[in-house]
Each structure stands twice: as structure tokens, then as C-alpha cells.
C-alpha positions in Angstrom: 29.3 -5.7 4.6 25.6 -6.7 4.6 23.9 -7.6 1.3 20.7 -5.7 1.2 17.7 -6.2 -1.1 14.8 -4.0 -1.9 11.7 -5.7 -3.3 9.4 -3.8 -5.7 6.3 -5.8 -6.5 2.5 -5.8 -6.8 0.7 -7.2 -3.7 -3.0 -8.0 -4.1 -5.6 -5.9 -2.2 -7.0 -7.6 0.8 -5.4 -11.0 -0.1 -3.4 -11.6 3.1 -2.4 -15.2 2.4 -1.4 -14.5 -1.2 0.7 -11.5 -0.1 2.4 -13.5 2.7 3.2 -16.2 0.2 4.7 -13.6 -2.2 7.0 -12.5 0.6 8.0 -16.1 1.4 8.8 -16.8 -2.2 10.9 -13.6 -2.5 12.8 -14.5 0.7 13.6 -18.0 -0.6 14.9 -16.5 -3.8 16.9 -13.9 -2.0 18.6 -16.5 0.2 20.0 -18.1 -2.9 21.6 -14.7 -3.8 23.2 -14.3 -0.4 20.9 -11.5 0.8 21.0 -10.7 4.5 18.5 -7.8 4.8 15.3 -7.5 2.7 12.9 -4.5 2.6 9.4 -4.8 1.2 6.9 -1.9 0.5 4.3 -0.2 2.8 1.1 -2.2 3.5 2.5 -5.1 1.4 0.7 -7.8 3.3 -2.7 -6.1 3.1 -3.1 -3.4 0.5 -3.6 0.4 1.1 -6.2 2.0 -1.1 -9.4 2.3 0.9 -12.0 5.0 0.9 -13.9 4.2 4.2 -13.1 3.3 7.7 -15.1 0.1 7.3 -12.8 -0.9 4.4 -9.8 0.0 6.4 -10.8 -2.4 9.2 -11.5 -5.1 6.6 -8.0 -5.2 5.2 -6.2 -4.8 8.5 -4.4 -7.8 10.1 -4.0 -8.3 13.8 -1.3 -6.0 15.1 1.7 -8.0 16.4 1.8 -7.0 20.1 2.7 -8.8 23.4 -0.5 -9.9 25.1 0.9 -8.4 28.3 0.0 -4.9 27.0 -3.6 -5.7 27.6 -3.9 -8.5 30.1 -2.0 -10.4 32.7 0.4 -12.7 30.9 3.4 -14.6 32.3 4.2 -16.6 29.2 5.4 -13.9 26.8 2.6 -14.6 24.3 1.9 -12.3 21.4 -1.1 -11.5 19.3 -0.1 -12.6 15.8 -2.1 -12.8 12.6 -1.7 -16.1 10.7 -0.2 -14.4 7.6 2.3 -12.6 9.8 3.3 -15.9 11.4 3.9 -17.3 7.8 6.3 -14.5 7.1 8.1 -14.9 10.5 8.6 -18.6 9.8 10.1 -17.8 6.4 12.4 -15.3 8.1 13.6 -17.9 10.6 14.1 -20.4 7.8 16.0 -18.2 5.5 17.9 -16.2 8.1 17.1 -12.9 6.3 16.4 -9.8 8.5 13.2 -8.5 7.0 11.3 -5.2 7.0 7.7 -5.5 5.7 4.7 -3.2 5.9 1.0 -3.9 6.6 -2.3 -2.3 7.8 -3.0 -3.4 11.3 -5.7 -3.3 14.0 -4.6 -3.6 17.6 -6.5 -5.3 20.5 -8.5 -2.2 21.2 -9.7 -1.9 17.6 -7.4 1.0 16.7 -5.9 1.0 13.2 -2.2 1.6 12.6 0.1 1.7 9.6 3.0 -0.5 10.6 6.3 -1.9 9.4 7.8 -4.8 11.3 11.5 -5.5 11.6 11.8 -9.3 11.8 15.1 -10.8 13.0 15.4 -14.6 12.8 14.7 -16.2 16.1 13.6 -12.9 17.8 10.2 -11.3 18.6 8.9 -8.8 16.1 10.0 -5.1 16.5 7.4 -2.7 15.2 7.4 0.9 13.9 4.1 2.8 13.5 3.9 5.5 10.9 4.2 8.9 12.6 3.6 11.4 9.8 0.3 10.8 8.0 -1.0 12.1 4.6 -4.7 12.6 3.9 -4.7 9.6 1.6 -6.1 6.0 1.5 -5.7 3.9 4.6 -3.8 6.7 6.4 -6.9 8.7 6.7 -8.3 6.2 9.3 -5.2 5.4 11.5 -3.8 6.5 14.7 -0.2 7.9 14.2 2.7 6.3 16.0 4.3 8.0 19.0 7.9 6.8 18.8 10.8 6.9 16.3 13.1 4.1 17.4 16.3 2.6 16.0 16.6 -1.1 16.2 19.7 -3.1 17.0 20.2 -6.2 14.8 23.2 -8.6 14.4 24.2 -6.8 11.3 23.8 -3.1 12.4 21.4 -0.5 13.6 18.3 -0.1 11.4 15.8 2.8 11.5 12.4 2.6 9.8 10.2 5.3 8.3 7.1 4.7 6.2 6.4 6.7 3.0 5.3 10.2 4.0 7.6 10.1 7.0 10.4 11.0 4.5 8.9 14.4 3.9 9.7 15.5 7.5 13.5 16.0 7.5 13.5 15.7 11.3 12.5 12.1 11.0 15.6 10.9 9.2 17.8 13.2 11.1 16.6 11.7 14.4 17.2 8.2 13.2 20.7 9.2 12.2 21.4 10.9 15.5 20.4 7.6 17.2 23.1 5.8 15.3 21.1 4.2 12.4 23.4 2.6 9.8 20.5 2.0 7.5 17.1 3.8 7.1 14.5 1.5 5.5 11.5 3.2 4.0 8.6 1.0 2.9 6.4 3.2 0.8 3.4 3.4 -1.5 4.3 6.3 -3.8 1.6 7.0 -6.3 1.8 9.1 -9.4 2.6 12.7 -8.2 5.2 11.5 -5.6 8.1 11.4 -8.0 9.9 14.2 -6.1 10.0 12.0 -3.0 11.2 9.0 -4.9 13.9 10.7 -7.0 15.0 13.8 -5.2 14.1 13.8 -1.5 15.3 10.2 -0.8 18.9 10.7 -1.9 18.9 14.1 -0.2 18.0 12.5 3.1 20.8 10.0 2.7 23.4 12.7 1.9 22.4 15.2 4.6 22.7 12.5 7.3 25.5 10.4 5.8 23.4 7.3 6.2 22.4 4.5 3.9 18.7 4.8 2.8 16.6 2.3 0.9 13.2 2.9 -0.4 10.8 0.0 -1.3 7.9 1.1 -3.3 5.2 -1.0 -5.0 4.2 -1.0 -8.6 1.1 -1.4 -10.8 -2.3 -0.3 -9.7 -4.8 -0.7 -6.8 -8.4 0.5 -6.7 -7.7 3.2 -9.3 -4.3 4.3 -7.9 -1.2 4.0 -10.0 2.0 3.4 -8.2 5.3 4.7 -9.7 7.9 2.2 -8.5 11.3 4.0 -8.6 12.5 2.1 -5.5 16.1 2.9 -4.7 19.3 2.2 -2.7 21.3 5.3 -1.8 24.8 5.7 -0.4 25.9 8.0 2.4 26.7 10.7 -0.1 23.3 10.5 -1.7 24.7 8.6 -4.7 22.4 6.2 -6.4 23.7 2.6 -5.8 20.7 0.9 -7.4 17.4 2.3 -8.9 14.3 0.5 -10.1 12.0 1.4 -12.9 8.2 1.2 -12.9 7.6 -2.5 -12.9 8.3 -5.4 -10.6 12.0 -5.5 -9.8 14.5 -6.5 -7.0 17.5 -4.4 -6.2 20.5 -5.9 -4.4 23.6 -4.1 -3.1 26.4 -4.7 -0.6 26.6 -1.9 1.9 29.5 -1.0 4.1 27.8 0.2 7.3 31.1 1.6 8.6 30.7 4.4 6.1 27.5 5.5 7.9 29.3 5.7 11.2 31.8 8.2 9.9 30.0 11.6 9.9 33.1 13.6 8.7 33.8 14.4 5.1 37.4 15.2 4.2 38.0 17.2 1.0 41.5 18.4 1.7 42.9 17.1 5.1 43.2 20.0 7.5 42.0 22.5 5.0 38.5 21.5 3.8 36.6 19.2 6.1 32.9 19.1 7.2 30.9 17.2 9.7 27.2 16.3 9.7 26.5 16.5 13.5 29.3 18.4 15.1 28.5 21.5 13.0 24.9 21.5 14.2 23.6 24.5 16.3 20.7 22.9 18.3 20.4 26.0 20.5 19.1 27.9 17.4 16.5 25.3 16.4 13.9 25.9 19.0 11.4 27.0 16.4 11.5 23.5 14.9 9.6 22.0 17.7 6.9 24.7 18.0 3.5 23.1 17.3 2.3 25.9 15.0 4.0 28.5 12.8 3.6 32.2 13.5 1.1 34.1 11.3 2.8 35.4 8.2 1.1 38.5 6.5 0.4 38.2 2.8 2.7 40.4 0.8 
């Protein structure tokens, strides 16, 4: 039964070293509390609130990628930003599986909004945000093209980032791939309360999966963030919920619950399933790129 922590805190805009140090300090404290998985907010290492492409490039760190993607390499070397290395070393030291978000720039100069899954002693596994709002750093990035689930020694973890939650297909796909836990680093500002308080538990319930949301707090370049991070059970129940200021949530989660997609009200009389009751042959319209014209009434 993994012990999972959600860190809600206030990173400093563009201060990579300070933010990496903040992650390290949290991990050291969480180790003392027996935490095995920790989730930090979106763009936690870098900041998020930029108004120009130039500013977006300035805050971005080097995207963690194998050098073999761009050049002949037989040594398994990676492009790694110094602040990212700092976090990886803390992960190895504490033994805590860590999800952390950051703005990145790849070797071709393309910007991405990423979250890394860091498992002690292993190479980074990276998710790139696939659903983009017209806001802040996301206005200047290339969306991701894959929605993977990652195997870890403690279970299967899927990652979304902030606005990804608004597309129900995202969490459903992660659950269909066997995710025990969906981790959502996020930067929810004022106005996003419905995502934090209503949509997040709904996504957990409709997929019978554990879902944790790690939001930031305080302000950045004029944007106020709401906090309201949460840990939700497979029935959408609130296991732990943060307020508006810096806070860390911790809960023990039984991943076996996420692997049972059947709900039994009265055995043999009232039972429901999450996946077996689906009718994929009726959902063709979900993958159409555009909606049909609808006349105004």
C-alpha cells in the first residue's frame, strides 16, 4: 500500500536552483514520513507565467532526452539540466518515486510543458502535455503526441498536466492502459475551481482510479493560484484536500482497489462495471477532428 504525498507550494519564477533545492528539501522531509511517491506541481522547477516566446525560452530548462535521439551515441548519454540532475540525485538518495513539472526546451529549440517520472536508479520517464490552454507558457509550446502509462516498482502511474484533465478521454485512456494512479501536476489559477473541486473527483470515480492533483499556491507575475490540491479515491471520495496556502497531503493508497473495475451493490442483483459496459462501436464521433455544424435555435 504505497504512501503518496502531494506537495502544494510556491516555486519562484525563473529560479531553477532555488526550486530544485525546494524539491530536495521536501523529499528529505517526506522520507522521514515514510512517503514512497511524491507529486509536485506543473512547471515547479521553472515557473509558468510568461507573456512572450522570448520569456518562455528564458525560463525553460534543458529537456531530459537521450542524446541518441539527435546524434550517434553508444554510451546511453542524456541531455540533463543541472537543476534536473539535482532533483534526480535527491530521488536516488531518498528512494522516493517523484513526479515533477517544468518548462523545457529540447535540443532542436522546441518548447514543451513536461512532467518527469523519476524512479530511483532509473533513467527519467517524461510526459509532455497534450491538451493546451491559451494561457501563459502553454501558448508557446509544442503539444505532446503520446499518453503513456509508466511501470514502477510500486504500480502503474499515468501522468496528465493541468488542462489535460478537462478532456475526459485523457484519464479514461490512462485507466484503460492499467494506471493505478493518475498524477496531475497543475497550475490552477483563480477561475479554475471547477477543475480542482468537481472535475478531479469525477475523473477518479468514472474510471475507478486513484487521482492526485498537485497545484501551486500564492502568485506569479500577477496570476493568483488557488491551491486546492487533492487526493481522490476510486469512488471519487476525497481522501485529502488542501486549502489555499502551502501544504503537503499524505495518504496510503491501496492500488488493488484501482484494479477492480466492478462495483457490487447487491451481489448478483445490482452490479456495475467501468469498462465491460462500454460500447466503443458507438463512440466513433469522439475521434472526429471537428464537430458538425449546429444551427442556432
